[in-house]
C-alpha positions in Angstrom: 10.1 -25.9 -35.0 10.1 -29.3 -36.8 7.6 -30.6 -34.3 5.3 -27.6 -34.7 5.4 -28.0 -38.5 4.3 -31.6 -38.2 1.6 -30.6 -35.8 0.4 -27.9 -38.2 0.3 -30.3 -41.2 -1.5 -32.9 -39.1 -4.1 -30.4 -38.0 -4.5 -29.0 -41.5 -4.9 -32.4 -43.0 -7.7 -33.2 -40.5 -9.3 -29.8 -41.0 -8.7 -28.9 -37.4 -6.9 -25.6 -37.6 -8.6 -24.6 -34.3 -6.4 -27.2 -32.6 -3.4 -25.1 -33.3 -4.8 -22.1 -31.5 -5.5 -24.3 -28.5 -2.0 -25.7 -28.6 -0.6 -22.1 -28.7 -2.8 -21.0 -25.8 -1.7 -24.0 -23.7 2.0 -23.3 -24.5 1.5 -19.6 -23.4 -0.2 -20.7 -20.2 2.5 -23.2 -19.5 5.1 -20.4 -19.9 3.1 -18.2 -17.4 2.9 -21.0 -14.9 6.7 -21.1 -14.6 6.9 -17.5 -13.5 6.7 -16.2 -9.9 6.6 -12.6 -8.6 6.8 -11.7 -4.9 6.0 -8.1 -3.9 7.2 -7.2 -0.4 6.0 -3.8 0.8 7.8 -2.8 4.0 5.4 -0.3 5.5 7.0 3.1 6.2 10.5 2.4 4.7 11.7 5.7 3.3 13.8 5.7 0.1 16.4 7.9 1.9 17.3 5.0 4.2 18.8 3.0 1.3 21.9 5.3 1.4 21.9 5.8 5.2 25.0 4.0 6.5 23.3 3.5 9.9 20.5 1.5 8.3 21.2 -2.3 8.4 19.8 -3.5 5.1 22.2 -6.2 3.9 19.5 -8.3 2.2 17.7 -5.4 0.5 21.0 -3.9 -0.7 22.1 -7.3 -1.9 19.0 -7.6 -4.0 19.6 -4.2 -5.4 23.2 -5.0 -6.2 22.1 -8.0 -8.3 19.1 -6.2 -9.7 17.7 -2.7 -10.0 17.1 0.1 -7.6 15.4 3.5 -8.0 16.3 6.7 -6.2 12.8 6.4 -4.8 9.1 6.2 -5.8 6.7 9.1 -5.8 3.7 8.0 -3.9 0.0 8.7 -4.1 -1.9 11.2 -2.1 -2.8 10.8 0.7 0.6 9.2 1.4 -0.8 6.6 3.8 -0.9 2.8 3.8 -4.1 1.6 2.2 -4.3 4.2 -0.6 -0.7 3.5 -1.6 -0.9 -0.3 -1.4 -3.9 0.0 -3.7 -1.9 2.2 -6.1 0.9 -0.5 -6.1 -1.5 -3.2 -7.4 -3.8 -1.1 -9.7 -1.4 1.2 -11.5 -3.7 4.2 -10.8 -4.0 6.9 -8.1 -6.8 7.4 -5.6 -8.8 9.6 -8.0 -9.5 6.4 -9.9 -9.1 3.5 -7.5 -11.0 5.3 -4.7 -9.1 4.4 -1.6 -8.4 7.6 0.4 -8.0 6.2 3.9 -7.2 3.0 5.8 -10.9 2.2 5.4 -14.0 3.9 4.0 -15.0 7.4 5.1 -18.6 7.4 6.3 -20.9 10.4 6.8 -23.6 10.0 9.3 -25.6 12.9 7.9 -25.7 16.7 7.8 -24.1 18.3 10.8 -22.8 15.0 12.2 -19.2 13.7 12.7 -17.4 11.8 10.0 -15.8 8.4 10.6 -13.5 6.0 8.8 -14.6 2.4 8.9 -11.8 -0.2 8.3 -14.3 -3.1 8.4 -14.8 -3.1 4.6 -14.4 -5.6 1.8 -12.3 -5.1 -1.3 -15.4 -4.4 -3.4 -16.4 -1.6 -1.0 -12.9 -0.1 -1.1 -11.4 -0.5 -4.5 -13.2 0.8 -7.7 -10.9 -0.8 -10.3 -9.3 -4.1 -11.2 -5.9 -5.1 -9.6 -3.1 -7.1 -11.0 -4.2 -9.9 -8.6 -7.6 -10.0 -10.4 -6.0 -10.3 -13.8 -3.6 -13.0 -12.6 -6.4 -15.0 -11.1 -8.5 -14.7 -14.2 -5.6 -16.2 -16.2 -5.5 -19.2 -13.9 -2.4 -18.2 -11.9 -2.2 -18.9 -8.2 -2.3 -15.9 -5.9 -1.6 -15.2 -2.3 -1.7 -12.1 0.0 -0.3 -11.9 3.5 -1.4 -8.8 5.5 -2.0 -6.9 2.2 -4.6 -4.1 2.6 -7.9 -3.9 0.8 -8.2 -7.6 0.1 -10.9 -8.7 2.5 -13.3 -11.0 0.5 -11.4 -10.3 -2.7 -12.4 -13.4 -4.4 -9.2 -13.5 -6.5 -6.7 -14.4 -3.8 -6.4 -18.1 -3.5 -4.7 -17.5 -0.1 -5.7 -14.4 1.8 -4.5 -13.4 5.3 -5.7 -9.8 5.0 -4.7 -6.5 6.6 -8.1 -6.1 8.3 -9.2 -5.6 11.9 -11.0 -9.0 11.7 -8.2 -10.7 9.8 -8.9 -14.3 10.9 -12.6 -14.1 10.2 -11.7 -13.3 6.6 -8.6 -15.4 6.1 -8.6 -18.5 3.9 -9.7 -21.3 6.3 -7.7 -24.0 4.6 -4.6 -21.9 4.8 -5.1 -21.2 8.5 -5.5 -25.0 9.1 -2.2 -25.6 7.2 -0.4 -23.1 9.4 -1.7 -24.8 12.5 -0.7 -28.2 11.2 2.8 -26.8 10.6 2.9 -25.5 14.2 3.1 -21.9 12.9 -0.2 -20.8 14.3 -2.5 -21.9 17.2 -5.9 -21.0 18.6 -4.1 -19.2 21.4 -2.1 -17.1 19.0 -5.3 -16.2 17.1 -6.9 -15.2 20.4 -4.0 -13.0 21.4 -3.2 -11.6 18.0 -4.3 -8.0 18.6 -2.5 -8.0 21.9 0.9 -9.0 20.4 3.6 -6.5 19.6 3.9 -5.6 15.9 7.2 -7.4 15.9 5.4 -10.6 16.9 2.7 -10.1 14.3 5.4 -9.5 11.6 7.0 -12.8 12.7 3.7 -14.6 12.3 3.1 -13.0 8.9 6.6 -13.9 7.8 6.0 -17.5 8.9 2.8 -17.4 6.8 4.4 -16.1 3.6 7.3 -18.5 3.8 4.9 -21.4 4.4 2.7 -20.5 1.4 5.8 -20.1 -0.9 7.3 -23.4 0.2 4.0 -25.4 0.0 2.0 -23.8 -2.8 4.5 -21.9 -4.9 2.0 -19.1 -5.9 2.7 -17.2 -9.1 2.0 -13.9 -7.4 2.6 -13.2 -3.7 1.9 -9.9 -1.9 3.5 -9.5 1.6 3.2 -6.5 3.9 5.2 -6.4 7.1 4.2 -3.5 9.4 6.7 -3.1 12.2 8.9 -0.4 10.6 5.9 1.9 10.3 4.8 1.3 13.9 8.3 2.1 15.3 8.8 5.1 13.0 5.5 6.5 14.3 6.3 6.0 17.9 10.0 7.0 17.9 10.6 8.7 14.6 12.8 7.6 11.6 16.6 7.5 11.8 16.5 6.7 15.5 18.1 3.7 17.3 14.6 2.2 17.5 13.9 2.9 13.8 17.2 1.4 12.7 16.5 -1.7 14.7 13.1 -2.1 13.1 14.6 -1.8 9.6 17.1 -4.5 10.5 14.3 -6.8 11.6 12.4 -6.2 8.4 15.6 -7.0 6.4 15.9 -10.3 8.3 12.3 -11.1 7.5 13.0 -10.6 3.8 16.0 -12.9 4.2 13.7 -15.6 5.4 11.4 -15.1 2.4 14.4 -15.5 0.1 15.3 -18.7 1.9 11.8 -20.0 1.4 12.1 -19.3 -2.3 15.3 -21.3 -2.4 13.6 -24.1 -0.4 10.7 -24.2 -2.9 13.2 -24.6 -5.7 11.9 -21.6 -7.6 14.7 -19.0 -7.3 15.5 -19.1 -11.0 12.0 -18.3 -12.0 11.1 -15.7 -9.3 11.3 -11.9 -9.3 11.4 -10.1 -6.0 10.2 -6.6 -5.5 11.0 -4.8 -2.3 9.0 -1.6 -2.1 7.2 0.6 0.5 4.1 2.6 0.6 5.5 6.0 1.8 8.4 7.7 3.5 8.5 9.4 7.0 9.1 12.7 8.7 9.9 13.5 12.2 7.3 15.7 13.9 8.3 17.3 17.2 5.0 19.3 17.2 1.3 18.3 16.7 -1.5 20.4 15.3 -5.1 20.0 16.6 -7.4 21.6 14.0 -10.6 20.3 15.6 -9.8 22.3 18.7 -9.8 25.5 16.5 -13.1 24.4 14.9 -14.7 23.8 18.3 -13.6 27.2 19.6 -15.0 28.8 16.4 -18.4 27.1 17.0 -18.1 24.8 14.0 -17.8 21.6 16.1 -19.4 20.4 19.3 -17.9 18.1 21.9 -19.8 16.4 24.7 -18.2 14.0 27.2 -15.0 14.1 25.2 -16.8 13.0 22.1 -17.5 15.0 18.9 -21.3 15.0 18.6 -22.1 17.7 16.0 -20.1 19.4 13.3 -20.3 22.0 10.5 -16.6 21.4 9.8 -14.6 18.3 10.9 -11.0 17.3 10.2 -9.8 13.7 9.8 -6.0 13.6 10.3 -3.8 11.8 7.7 -0.5 12.6 9.3 1.0 15.5 7.3 -2.4 16.6 6.0 -5.8 17.2 7.5 -8.8 16.2 5.4 -11.5 18.8 6.3 -15.2 18.1 5.6 -18.0 20.7 5.5 -21.0 18.7 6.7 -23.9 21.1 6.3 -24.7 21.6 2.6 -26.6 24.9 2.9 -23.7 26.4 5.0 -20.9 25.0 2.9 -19.8 28.3 1.2 -20.0 30.3 4.4 -18.1 27.7 6.3 -15.4 27.3 3.7 -14.6 31.0 3.8 -14.6 30.9 7.6 -12.2 27.8 7.7 -9.8 29.4 5.3 -9.8 32.6 7.4 -9.3 30.5 10.6 -6.3 28.5 9.5 -4.6 31.0 7.2 -1.3 32.0 8.8 -1.6 29.8 11.9 1.6 28.2 13.2 2.4 24.9 11.4 0.1 25.4 8.5 2.0 25.4 5.2 -0.9 25.7 2.8 -4.7 25.3 2.4 -5.6 23.3 -0.7 -9.0 23.8 -2.3 -10.8 21.6 -4.8 -9.5 23.5 -7.9 -6.0 22.1 -7.0 -7.0 18.5 -6.1 -6.5 17.1 -9.6 -2.8 17.9 -9.7 -2.4 15.8 -6.5 -4.2 12.8 -8.1 -7.3 13.4 -5.9 -11.0 13.3 -6.9 -13.4 16.2 -6.6 -15.7 16.2 -3.5 -18.8 16.7 -5.6 -17.9 13.5 -7.7 -16.8 11.3 -4.8 -18.5 11.3 -1.5 -15.4 10.2 0.5 -13.3 13.2 -0.7 -12.7 16.2 1.6 -13.8 19.7 0.8 -10.5 21.3 2.0 -7.0 19.9 2.7 -4.9 21.5 5.4 -1.1 20.9 4.8 1.3 20.9 7.7 4.8 22.4 7.6 7.8 20.2 8.1 8.1 19.2 11.7 4.3 19.2 12.3 1.7 16.6 12.1 -2.1 16.6 12.5 -4.2 15.0 15.3 -7.9 14.4 15.4 -8.3 15.5 19.0 -11.0 18.1 19.6 -10.6 18.6 23.4 -8.2 21.0 25.1 -7.3 24.6 24.4 -4.1 24.6 22.3 -3.8 24.3 18.5 -0.1 23.4 18.7 1.2 21.0 21.3 4.5 19.1 21.7 4.4 15.6 20.2 4.5 12.8 22.8 3.4 9.3 21.7 3.8 10.0 18.0 7.2 11.4 17.0 7.1 10.5 13.3 4.4 10.5 10.6 3.7 10.4 6.9 0.7 11.6 5.0 2.5 14.7 3.7 1.9 15.7 0.1 3.8 13.5 -2.4 5.8 16.5 -3.5 7.8 16.2 -0.3 10.8 14.1 -1.2 10.9 12.5 2.2 7.7 10.8 1.4 9.4 8.9 -1.5 9.1 5.2 -1.0 11.7 2.4 -1.6 12.0 0.5 -4.9 14.2 -2.5 -5.5 13.6 -5.4 -7.9 15.8 -8.4 -8.5 15.7 -12.0 -9.9 14.2 -13.6 -12.9 13.6 -11.2 -15.9 15.6 -8.3 -14.3 18.8 -6.8 -15.8 21.4 -6.5 -13.0 23.1 -3.2 -12.3 20.3 -0.8 -13.3 19.8 2.4 -11.4 16.7 4.5 -12.0 15.8 8.0 -11.1 12.7 8.6 -9.0 9.8 6.6 -10.5 6.1 6.5 -9.7 4.5 3.8 -7.5 1.8 3.3 -10.1 4.6 1.8 -12.3 4.8 -1.3 -10.1 1.5 -3.0 -11.1 2.0 -2.9 -14.9 5.6 -4.1 -14.4 4.5 -7.0 -12.3 1.9 -7.9 -14.9 4.5 -7.8 -17.7 6.8 -10.2 -15.7 3.8 -12.6 -15.3 3.0 -12.4 -19.0 -0.2 -10.5 -18.4 -1.6 -7.1 -19.4 -3.1 -4.7 -17.0 -5.4 -2.4 -18.9 -6.5 1.2 -18.1 -3.5 2.1 -16.0 -1.7 5.4 -15.6 1.6 3.8 -14.7 4.1 2.3 -17.2 6.1 -0.9 -17.5 9.6 -0.2 -16.3 11.2 -1.6 -19.4 14.6 -0.2 -18.3 14.9 -2.9 -15.6 13.7 -5.8 -17.8 15.9 -8.1 -19.8 15.2 -8.6 -23.5 12.7 -11.5 -23.0 10.4 -9.3 -20.8 10.9 -5.9 -22.5 8.9 -6.7 -25.6 
């Protein structure tokens, strides 16, 4: 205080009051540069596994014991990967941020099939600003490892994106540094898509640990994928699923070791979250078969070639598009009649109910479906249009997500621990849109125009103001 008074009098005597504002801004910036936040989103880790004694989660539970844990997070609809990772960093739901699929839904034209294209940049996917954008604007260093919807983001200093062409759009200097550290090679890059998801998680974990040790970013986003892949193939709460969770926990342990090696543990906050939960599905629904049999969809050489109605599956829901404008009313009535009362169909959601699920209207947003088919527990949707059966036994996919967020088994994991967090806090179910504003507060930033809130209950006094 004495030093500040002397500075003030010096500035005043020189008629340079503006200098004091610069000093204050520099002091605030210096304070921000000492803070670090790491958000780890374990794809497909349900909240219900936290209390499952069969789930080996020693690291995650250790973070919770020394920090805060929620009973779960209500996710966004659709409860799939890219929409919910976008909710985690924007603080808003898909009706505002615009991500409804793991890509962009494209319409070829009236009467033609729909398609989801994952080869898209952040600006083509996300309609609002993210906490990464705000951090970058304030001069903070940012990094994303396998985080969705970041391709060509422009605000990640280091980006290794969740994209089909990840290496083409990864930060070149960072890839070079991984090679120099013997963590990546041209052979690994060439074989990347052929590797198991376990191997890819190992590479992504190597990458995030490397960037933490070498660059100490202020904000790191990390998205391991193996738990989701195994839960799809074998189902949650299976031996395979528990093994995948244990591997993810070990990867998180490595991240904590990297934080210690970087010497930033005392200034780092760790979030362990997920994008959605999981359900077991012994049966699969094939709505496009029903549409084909009703003359609303045409298949030639095992390929959908023409449509009046077409379903894109999102696990527990089917996004149904009416593709011929002049036939839309007629086809809507026919679709409702076709699927009403069929085995496995829980409900049919029409546009007048979309808002309560945080979804946009189809006449306001081209990517939005005209109708949503909702599966009952134990059933999931397929996009297959061939064959004769609507309901078949599930074979290669025994687990799925995508169910409406009102299903408690879709609740995602939330744990936060470290700098700025009050230990021993247990929260009820929160919303995943609360993560972004809380991350911003911990970094000394403000994320405007959000629908989520800062979780002041978990923050210590210095961050709760």
